[in-house]
ROPANU-277664 format. One record per atom (N, C-alpha, C): residue in three letters; atom name; x, y, z; residue number from 1. Coordinates in steps of 0.05 Angstrom, whole numbers, plus 5000, padded with zeros to 4 digits. Layout:
// residues N
R code site east north   up pos
R  ALA   CA    X     Y    Z NUM
...
//
This chain:
// residues 139
R code site east north   up pos
R  UNK    N 5322  5488 4201   1
R  UNK   CA 5319  5496 4222   1
R  UNK    C 5289  5489 4224   1
R  UNK    N 5266  5490 4197   2
R  UNK   CA 5244  5477 4196   2
R  UNK    C 5243  5449 4200   2
R  UNK    N 5256  5435 4195   3
R  UNK   CA 5257  5407 4202   3
R  UNK    C 5254  5399 4231   3
R  UNK    N 5270  5407 4248   4
R  UNK   CA 5271  5410 4275   4
R  UNK    C 5243  5418 4288   4
R  UNK    N 5234  5446 4274   5
R  UNK   CA 5206  5445 4285   5
R  UNK    C 5184  5429 4283   5
R  UNK    N 5185  5417 4258   6
R  UNK   CA 5164  5396 4254   6
R  UNK    C 5166  5375 4271   6
R  UNK    N 5195  5359 4271   7
R  UNK   CA 5197  5336 4298   7
R  UNK    C 5188  5347 4322   7
R  UNK    N 5187  5374 4341   8
R  UNK   CA 5183  5380 4357   8
R  UNK    C 5146  5382 4349   8
R  UNK    N 5147  5390 4344   9
R  UNK   CA 5107  5388 4334   9
R  UNK    C 5101  5364 4333   9
R  UNK    N 5107  5348 4323  10
R  UNK   CA 5098  5319 4320  10
R  UNK    C 5105  5299 4347  10
R  UNK    N 5128  5306 4355  11
R  UNK   CA 5135  5294 4387  11
R  UNK    C 5109  5301 4404  11
R  UNK    N 5113  5332 4409  12
R  UNK   CA 5091  5332 4425  12
R  UNK    C 5052  5328 4417  12
R  UNK    N 5056  5322 4391  13
R  UNK   CA 5028  5316 4385  13
R  UNK    C 5022  5285 4397  13
R  UNK    N 5036  5276 4391  14
R  UNK   CA 5036  5241 4399  14
R  UNK    C 5044  5245 4429  14
R  UNK    N 5057  5259 4443  15
R  UNK   CA 5051  5257 4474  15
R  UNK    C 5033  5266 4481  15
R  UNK    N 5016  5287 4467  16
R  UNK   CA 4989  5294 4478  16
R  UNK    C 4965  5280 4468  16
R  UNK    N 4968  5259 4458  17
R  UNK   CA 4949  5244 4445  17
R  UNK    C 4951  5218 4461  17
R  UNK    N 4977  5212 4470  18
R  UNK   CA 4978  5179 4486  18
R  UNK    C 4963  5182 4508  18
R  UNK    N 4968  5215 4519  19
R  UNK   CA 4960  5210 4552  19
R  UNK    C 4929  5216 4556  19
R  UNK    N 4918  5198 4566  20
R  UNK   CA 4891  5203 4562  20
R  UNK    C 4880  5190 4599  20
R  UNK    N 4860  5197 4605  21
R  UNK   CA 4848  5190 4621  21
R  UNK    C 4847  5159 4633  21
R  UNK    N 4845  5146 4606  22
R  UNK   CA 4850  5105 4612  22
R  UNK    C 4869  5104 4628  22
R  UNK    N 4892  5117 4638  23
R  UNK   CA 4912  5115 4634  23
R  UNK    C 4921  5120 4673  23
R  UNK    N 4897  5141 4685  24
R  UNK   CA 4892  5138 4708  24
R  UNK    C 4886  5116 4727  24
R  UNK    N 4887  5117 4752  25
R  UNK   CA 4885  5086 4767  25
R  UNK    C 4845  5095 4769  25
R  UNK    N 4830  5066 4779  26
R  UNK   CA 4802  5062 4779  26
R  UNK    C 4805  5078 4817  26
R  UNK    N 4816  5077 4829  27
R  UNK   CA 4811  5085 4850  27
R  UNK    C 4833  5102 4862  27
R  UNK    N 4824  5131 4868  28
R  UNK   CA 4843  5146 4891  28
R  UNK    C 4825  5153 4918  28
R  UNK    N 4842  5139 4936  29
R  UNK   CA 4823  5150 4966  29
R  UNK    C 4822  5179 4970  29
R  UNK    N 4798  5184 4982  30
R  UNK   CA 4798  5218 4984  30
R  UNK    C 4807  5226 5007  30
R  UNK    N 4810  5207 5027  31
R  UNK   CA 4812  5212 5049  31
R  UNK    C 4850  5231 5060  31
R  UNK    N 4851  5229 5082  32
R  UNK   CA 4880  5243 5085  32
R  UNK    C 4904  5226 5071  32
R  UNK    N 4901  5204 5068  33
R  UNK   CA 4912  5187 5053  33
R  UNK    C 4924  5184 5022  33
R  UNK    N 4908  5207 5013  34
R  UNK   CA 4909  5201 4983  34
R  UNK    C 4927  5208 4972  34
R  UNK    N 4943  5221 4971  35
R  UNK   CA 4976  5231 4955  35
R  UNK    C 4992  5226 4973  35
R  UNK    N 5007  5204 4966  36
R  UNK   CA 5035  5193 4985  36
R  UNK    C 5040  5169 4979  36
R  UNK    N 5049  5164 4997  37
R  UNK   CA 5063  5129 4998  37
R  UNK    C 5064  5119 5034  37
R  UNK    N 5056  5086 5026  38
R  UNK   CA 5048  5080 5057  38
R  UNK    C 5087  5071 5064  38
R  UNK    N 5093  5067 5087  39
R  UNK   CA 5121  5061 5095  39
R  UNK    C 5122  5035 5114  39
R  UNK    N 5119  5014 5111  40
R  UNK   CA 5127  4987 5131  40
R  UNK    C 5145  4990 5152  40
R  UNK    N 5140  4993 5173  41
R  UNK   CA 5161  4987 5186  41
R  UNK    C 5164  4967 5207  41
R  UNK    N 5183  4948 5204  42
R  UNK   CA 5184  4923 5213  42
R  UNK    C 5173  4920 5241  42
R  UNK    N 5190  4938 5263  43
R  UNK   CA 5192  4937 5286  43
R  UNK    C 5215  4914 5303  43
R  UNK    N 5221  4919 5327  44
R  UNK   CA 5233  4903 5333  44
R  UNK    C 5229  4875 5340  44
R  UNK    N 5246  4852 5332  45
R  UNK   CA 5248  4825 5328  45
R  UNK    C 5222  4816 5358  45
R  UNK    N 5204  4809 5360  46
R  UNK   CA 5199  4800 5387  46
R  UNK    C 5182  4820 5401  46
R  UNK    N 5179  4840 5396  47
R  UNK   CA 5165  4864 5404  47
R  UNK    C 5138  4867 5388  47
R  UNK    N 5115  4886 5410  48
R  UNK   CA 5090  4886 5396  48
R  UNK    C 5093  4918 5381  48
R  UNK    N 5112  4924 5365  49
R  UNK   CA 5116  4943 5357  49
R  UNK    C 5115  4955 5321  49
R  UNK    N 5113  4942 5315  50
R  UNK   CA 5109  4944 5290  50
R  UNK    C 5088  4961 5276  50
R  UNK    N 5101  4974 5253  51
R  UNK   CA 5084  5009 5252  51
R  UNK    C 5080  5013 5220  51
R  UNK    N 5060  5039 5214  52
R  UNK   CA 5062  5043 5186  52
R  UNK    C 5057  5069 5188  52
R  UNK    N 5080  5089 5167  53
R  UNK   CA 5084  5108 5169  53
R  UNK    C 5069  5119 5137  53
R  UNK    N 5072  5147 5127  54
R  UNK   CA 5062  5155 5112  54
R  UNK    C 5067  5189 5101  54
R  UNK    N 5084  5180 5077  55
R  UNK   CA 5099  5199 5065  55
R  UNK    C 5078  5211 5057  55
R  UNK    N 5066  5242 5060  56
R  UNK   CA 5050  5251 5030  56
R  UNK    C 5074  5272 5020  56
R  UNK    N 5064  5265 5001  57
R  UNK   CA 5079  5284 4969  57
R  UNK    C 5080  5311 4970  57
R  UNK    N 5048  5317 4982  58
R  UNK   CA 5040  5344 4974  58
R  UNK    C 5061  5357 5002  58
R  UNK    N 5050  5351 5023  59
R  UNK   CA 5066  5367 5051  59
R  UNK    C 5101  5366 5049  59
R  UNK    N 5109  5338 5039  60
R  UNK   CA 5131  5337 5036  60
R  UNK    C 5134  5322 5063  60
R  UNK    N 5121  5307 5083  61
R  UNK   CA 5126  5308 5110  61
R  UNK    C 5121  5272 5114  61
R  UNK    N 5120  5259 5140  62
R  UNK   CA 5126  5243 5141  62
R  UNK    C 5105  5239 5168  62
R  UNK    N 5086  5216 5165  63
R  UNK   CA 5068  5216 5192  63
R  UNK    C 5076  5183 5199  63
R  UNK    N 5083  5186 5220  64
R  UNK   CA 5082  5159 5236  64
R  UNK    C 5071  5145 5248  64
R  UNK    N 5060  5122 5248  65
R  UNK   CA 5050  5106 5271  65
R  UNK    C 5014  5118 5260  65
R  UNK    N 5006  5116 5245  66
R  UNK   CA 4982  5117 5231  66
R  UNK    C 4961  5097 5242  66
R  UNK    N 4972  5075 5238  67
R  UNK   CA 4949  5052 5245  67
R  UNK    C 4943  5060 5275  67
R  UNK    N 4964  5058 5286  68
R  UNK   CA 4959  5053 5316  68
R  UNK    C 4940  5075 5327  68
R  UNK    N 4947  5108 5312  69
R  UNK   CA 4935  5123 5318  69
R  UNK    C 4905  5135 5308  69
R  UNK    N 4894  5108 5292  70
R  UNK   CA 4875  5118 5276  70
R  UNK    C 4857  5098 5295  70
R  UNK    N 4867  5073 5305  71
R  UNK   CA 4853  5044 5317  71
R  UNK    C 4860  5047 5347  71
R  UNK    N 4876  5063 5349  72
R  UNK   CA 4876  5064 5385  72
R  UNK    C 4887  5028 5395  72
R  UNK    N 4909  5018 5382  73
R  UNK   CA 4919  4998 5387  73
R  UNK    C 4944  4993 5376  73
R  UNK    N 4966  4980 5383  74
R  UNK   CA 4980  4970 5369  74
R  UNK    C 4986  4954 5335  74
R  UNK    N 4995  4953 5326  75
R  UNK   CA 4993  4935 5298  75
R  UNK    C 4998  4907 5301  75
R  UNK    N 5018  4897 5314  76
R  UNK   CA 5023  4874 5315  76
R  UNK    C 5056  4864 5317  76
R  UNK    N 5063  4841 5306  77
R  UNK   CA 5089  4838 5311  77
R  UNK    C 5100  4840 5284  77
R  UNK    N 5121  4847 5266  78
R  UNK   CA 5143  4841 5250  78
R  UNK    C 5124  4848 5225  78
R  UNK    N 5120  4870 5214  79
R  UNK   CA 5103  4882 5186  79
R  UNK    C 5125  4870 5178  79
R  UNK    N 5107  4853 5159  80
R  UNK   CA 5131  4840 5126  80
R  UNK    C 5129  4859 5108  80
R  UNK    N 5103  4868 5102  81
R  UNK   CA 5096  4880 5074  81
R  UNK    C 5071  4900 5076  81
R  UNK    N 5065  4916 5071  82
R  UNK   CA 5041  4931 5054  82
R  UNK    C 5030  4927 5034  82
R  UNK    N 5007  4918 5021  83
R  UNK   CA 4999  4914 4991  83
R  UNK    C 4974  4941 4997  83
R  UNK    N 4968  4958 4976  84
R  UNK   CA 4938  4970 4973  84
R  UNK    C 4933  4961 4947  84
R  UNK    N 4900  4951 4950  85
R  UNK   CA 4887  4949 4929  85
R  UNK    C 4863  4949 4939  85
R  UNK    N 4842  4957 4910  86
R  UNK   CA 4808  4963 4914  86
R  UNK    C 4806  4976 4941  86
R  UNK    N 4821  5000 4946  87
R  UNK   CA 4808  5020 4972  87
R  UNK    C 4828  5007 4998  87
R  UNK    N 4832  4983 4998  88
R  UNK   CA 4835  4971 5021  88
R  UNK    C 4873  4974 5025  88
R  UNK    N 4875  4974 5049  89
R  UNK   CA 4912  4968 5060  89
R  UNK    C 4908  4945 5074  89
R  UNK    N 4927  4925 5062  90
R  UNK   CA 4933  4899 5071  90
R  UNK    C 4963  4901 5088  90
R  UNK    N 4970  4892 5114  91
R  UNK   CA 4983  4889 5127  91
R  UNK    C 4988  4867 5132  91
R  UNK    N 5016  4851 5123  92
R  UNK   CA 5023  4822 5135  92
R  UNK    C 5047  4825 5154  92
R  UNK    N 5029  4812 5179  93
R  UNK   CA 5045  4814 5205  93
R  UNK    C 5059  4789 5207  93
R  UNK    N 5082  4781 5200  94
R  UNK   CA 5095  4756 5199  94
R  UNK    C 5095  4740 5230  94
R  UNK    N 5107  4749 5251  95
R  UNK   CA 5105  4746 5278  95
R  UNK    C 5080  4739 5290  95
R  UNK    N 5057  4751 5278  96
R  UNK   CA 5032  4752 5287  96
R  UNK    C 5008  4729 5274  96
R  UNK    N 5025  4723 5246  97
R  UNK   CA 5012  4701 5239  97
R  UNK    C 4985  4710 5219  97
R  UNK    N 4991  4745 5216  98
R  UNK   CA 4956  4754 5211  98
R  UNK    C 4964  4772 5185  98
R  UNK    N 4945  4788 5167  99
R  UNK   CA 4939  4801 5160  99
R  UNK    C 4917  4817 5162  99
R  UNK    N 4924  4847 5165 100
R  UNK   CA 4910  4859 5180 100
R  UNK    C 4900  4879 5154 100
R  UNK    N 4871  4886 5152 101
R  UNK   CA 4859  4901 5139 101
R  UNK    C 4852  4923 5137 101
R  UNK    N 4849  4945 5127 102
R  UNK   CA 4842  4971 5139 102
R  UNK    C 4839  4988 5115 102
R  UNK    N 4814  5007 5115 103
R  UNK   CA 4812  5025 5094 103
R  UNK    C 4839  5035 5084 103
R  UNK    N 4851  5046 5055 104
R  UNK   CA 4866  5063 5054 104
R  UNK    C 4864  5090 5059 104
R  UNK    N 4833  5102 5058 105
R  UNK   CA 4836  5120 5056 105
R  UNK    C 4838  5139 5081 105
R  UNK    N 4830  5119 5101 106
R  UNK   CA 4835  5134 5133 106
R  UNK    C 4843  5113 5152 106
R  UNK    N 4862  5096 5146 107
R  UNK   CA 4868  5072 5158 107
R  UNK    C 4849  5062 5175 107
R  UNK    N 4819  5067 5182 108
R  UNK   CA 4812  5046 5191 108
R  UNK    C 4809  5016 5186 108
R  UNK    N 4807  5003 5211 109
R  UNK   CA 4812  4968 5212 109
R  UNK    C 4787  4958 5196 109
R  UNK    N 4783  4936 5179 110
R  UNK   CA 4765  4932 5174 110
R  UNK    C 4765  4905 5180 110
R  UNK    N 4777  4889 5186 111
R  UNK   CA 4777  4852 5186 111
R  UNK    C 4817  4846 5186 111
R  UNK    N 4816  4822 5200 112
R  UNK   CA 4841  4811 5208 112
R  UNK    C 4831  4786 5185 112
R  UNK    N 4857  4773 5180 113
R  UNK   CA 4858  4752 5168 113
R  UNK    C 4873  4730 5182 113
R  UNK    N 4866  4709 5195 114
R  UNK   CA 4888  4695 5211 114
R  UNK    C 4883  4663 5192 114
R  UNK    N 4895  4647 5210 115
R  UNK   CA 4909  4621 5205 115
R  UNK    C 4927  4617 5185 115
R  UNK    N 4943  4642 5180 116
R  UNK   CA 4966  4637 5158 116
R  UNK    C 4999  4635 5184 116
R  UNK    N 5016  4616 5173 117
R  UNK   CA 5034  4609 5185 117
R  UNK    C 5061  4628 5180 117
R  UNK    N 5077  4652 5190 118
R  UNK   CA 5091  4659 5186 118
R  UNK    C 5086  4671 5158 118
R  UNK    N 5066  4693 5142 119
R  UNK   CA 5058  4704 5123 119
R  UNK    C 5081  4726 5120 119
R  UNK    N 5090  4725 5087 120
R  UNK   CA 5102  4741 5084 120
R  UNK    C 5096  4776 5071 120
R  UNK    N 5086  4762 5043 121
R  UNK   CA 5081  4782 5016 121
R  UNK    C 5051  4770 5017 121
R  UNK    N 5040  4790 5002 122
R  UNK   CA 5008  4791 4996 122
R  UNK    C 5004  4808 4965 122
R  UNK    N 4984  4793 4951 123
R  UNK   CA 4988  4805 4924 123
R  UNK    C 4953  4807 4918 123
R  UNK    N 4937  4823 4908 124
R  UNK   CA 4907  4818 4903 124
R  UNK    C 4907  4813 4874 124
R  UNK    N 4896  4803 4858 125
R  UNK   CA 4894  4796 4829 125
R  UNK    C 4857  4788 4827 125
R  UNK    N 4849  4805 4809 126
R  UNK   CA 4819  4797 4806 126
R  UNK    C 4805  4795 4832 126
R  UNK    N 4802  4811 4844 127
R  UNK   CA 4795  4818 4872 127
R  UNK    C 4800  4797 4894 127
R  UNK    N 4814  4770 4889 128
R  UNK   CA 4833  4750 4907 128
R  UNK    C 4856  4753 4927 128
R  UNK    N 4866  4759 4942 129
R  UNK   CA 4889  4761 4952 129
R  UNK    C 4903  4739 4960 129
R  UNK    N 4933  4741 4954 130
R  UNK   CA 4945  4712 4948 130
R  UNK    C 4977  4718 4971 130
R  UNK    N 4970  4699 4993 131
R  UNK   CA 4991  4705 5009 131
R  UNK    C 5018  4683 5005 131
R  UNK    N 5039  4689 5006 132
R  UNK   CA 5062  4674 5007 132
R  UNK    C 5069  4673 5043 132
R  UNK    N 5076  4641 5048 133
R  UNK   CA 5083  4639 5074 133
R  UNK    C 5114  4627 5080 133
R  UNK    N 5119  4625 5101 134
R  UNK   CA 5155  4628 5104 134
R  UNK    C 5139  4592 5117 134
R  UNK    N 5157  4573 5110 135
R  UNK   CA 5147  4540 5125 135
R  UNK    C 5137  4524 5115 135
R  UNK    N 5116  4508 5126 136
R  UNK   CA 5098  4490 5122 136
R  UNK    C 5066  4500 5125 136
R  UNK    N 5058  4495 5110 137
R  UNK   CA 5021  4509 5110 137
R  UNK    C 5011  4488 5132 137
R  UNK    N 4991  4503 5136 138
R  UNK   CA 4979  4503 5165 138
R  UNK    C 4947  4499 5156 138
R  UNK    N 4930  4482 5153 139
R  UNK   CA 4902  4474 5138 139
R  UNK    C 4885  4470 5166 139
//
């Protein structure tokens, strides 16, 4: 019985020491979209009805069309993916040939990246974004 208690104490001690503040993310948005997940809604092919929803972990609720409700216009055509990094949300729109950038905390648009040809995904590394494209690259 004493061995079980000793093993339990050691296990709890190891777990308590291994969890520290260094494991926490560098940035947590303070706004309405701080505790949940973004959901990309591709939309109907050929129509300008792509959208982003937000699932709030605390409220156990989904909020649809957050981009258009905040910015007062549709997002674009064929939302391929959404990536968040450095407090921003990058929305890759395949048929619109753009990446729309918004603040991740309140989803207000901050810019649009153009000049792409059928973009698919974006990844951010060392404060640089890398976008994949389908087909030939246009320079």
